[in-house]
C-alpha positions as CSV (number, residue, x, y, z in Angstrom):
1,M,8.1,18.9,5.8
2,P,10.5,16.4,6.9
3,L,12.1,13.4,5.1
4,G,9.7,11.1,3.6
5,V,8.4,8.1,5.8
6,N,7.5,4.3,5.2
7,P,4.9,3.8,8.2
8,N,3.7,0.3,9.4
9,L,0.3,1.5,10.7
10,M,-2.1,-0.3,12.6
11,T,-5.9,1.1,13.2
12,Y,-6.9,1.4,16.9
13,K,-9.8,3.1,18.4
14,A,-9.0,6.7,20.3
15,G,-9.8,6.1,23.6
16,E,-9.9,9.6,24.2
17,D,-9.9,13.4,22.3
18,L,-6.9,13.3,20.2
19,R,-7.6,15.8,17.9
20,N,-4.4,17.8,19.4
21,F,-2.1,14.7,19.4
22,Q,-1.0,13.9,15.9
23,Y,2.6,13.2,15.6
24,R,2.8,12.3,19.1
25,F,3.4,9.2,21.3
26,V,0.2,6.8,22.3
27,K,-0.1,3.9,24.4
28,I,-2.6,1.3,24.7
29,G,-5.4,2.5,26.9
30,S,-7.4,0.4,29.5
31,T,-10.0,-1.0,26.8
32,E,-9.3,-3.5,24.5
33,N,-8.0,-2.2,20.8
34,E,-7.7,1.7,22.0
35,V,-4.9,4.0,22.5
36,V,-4.7,7.3,24.7
37,K,-2.1,9.7,25.2
38,N,1.4,8.4,26.6
39,E,2.7,11.7,28.3
40,A,5.6,9.6,30.3
41,G,8.9,8.3,29.5
42,T,8.2,5.7,32.2
43,A,5.4,4.3,30.3
44,A,6.0,1.8,27.2
45,S,4.4,3.5,24.0
46,C,2.9,1.3,21.5
47,G,3.6,3.7,18.7
48,I,3.0,7.3,17.4
49,L,-0.3,8.9,16.3
50,Q,-0.3,9.8,12.6
51,N,-3.9,11.1,12.6
52,D,-6.0,13.7,14.5
53,P,-9.1,11.2,15.6
54,N,-11.8,12.4,18.4
55,T,-13.0,9.7,21.1
56,G,-13.9,6.8,19.4
57,E,-12.7,7.5,16.0
58,P,-10.0,5.3,14.2
59,A,-6.5,6.3,15.2
60,L,-3.6,5.2,12.8
61,V,-0.8,4.1,14.9
62,A,2.7,4.0,13.4
63,K,4.2,0.8,15.1
64,P,7.9,-0.5,15.6
65,G,9.5,-1.9,12.2
66,G,8.6,1.4,10.5
67,D,9.0,5.1,10.2
68,A,6.7,7.8,11.2
69,Y,6.3,11.6,11.9
70,L,7.1,12.9,15.5
71,E,6.5,16.4,17.3
72,M,9.7,17.1,19.1
73,S,9.5,18.8,22.8
74,T,13.1,20.2,22.4
75,S,15.8,19.8,19.8
76,C,17.8,16.3,19.3
77,S,20.4,15.3,17.0
78,L,20.4,12.9,14.2
79,D,20.2,9.1,15.3
80,A,18.9,10.5,19.0
81,I,17.1,7.9,21.0
82,L,13.6,9.5,21.8
83,V,11.0,9.1,24.6
84,P,7.8,10.6,25.4
85,T,7.6,13.6,27.5
86,T,4.9,15.1,29.7
87,N,2.9,16.2,26.2
88,G,3.5,13.5,24.5
89,K,6.1,15.1,22.3
90,G,9.5,13.5,21.5
91,V,12.6,14.2,23.9
92,T,16.1,12.6,23.9
93,A,16.3,9.9,26.5
94,S,18.6,10.9,29.3
95,P,17.8,8.2,32.2
96,G,20.0,8.3,35.5
97,A,22.7,5.6,36.0
98,G,20.7,2.0,36.4
99,V,17.5,3.5,35.5
100,N,15.4,2.6,32.4
101,A,13.6,4.7,30.1
102,Y,11.2,2.9,27.2
103,A,12.7,4.0,24.0
104,A,10.1,4.6,21.5
105,A,11.9,6.1,18.5
106,K,15.3,7.1,17.1
107,A,15.8,10.5,14.9
108,R,16.4,9.7,11.2
109,E,16.9,13.7,11.3
110,A,17.7,16.5,14.0
111,A,15.1,18.8,15.1
112,L,16.0,22.4,16.2
113,A,13.5,23.3,18.5
114,D,10.1,22.7,19.9
115,G,7.0,22.1,17.8
116,N,9.7,20.7,15.0
117,I,8.1,17.3,13.3
118,I,10.8,15.0,12.4
119,A,11.2,11.8,10.7
120,V,11.9,8.9,13.2
121,E,12.2,4.9,12.8
122,V,9.3,3.7,15.4
123,V,11.5,1.4,18.0
124,N,10.1,-0.5,21.2
125,D,13.3,-1.0,23.1
126,I,14.7,-0.5,27.0
127,Y,17.5,2.1,27.1
128,Q,19.4,2.2,30.3
129,G,21.3,5.3,31.7
130,A,25.0,4.8,32.4
């Protein structure tokens, strides 16, 4: 397992089946106090899911201001700015010139391949391509 983390956890309700979504980005759902999969870098994440709930069960979400574990979709370097990709996994932010991406994490260690679980700092920021 990667570095230890000190999460800032908040409990929501799983707005859909998240049993195969642990350590991936989530966003606020359409119902109050629920989270759903965040599968696009164009939508703001509310955090990173740290457990594997089914619909309606408690979802533990690591929020900005703390650390978390994140499953990566590809390799990344230390201190990379990360955003969600189509499967909710992390990927290095690379928006085009003048395009905004919702930065959701900063890598505390490097990832070597798809499926690596790394320690990250959870952030909530806008990252604009140069």
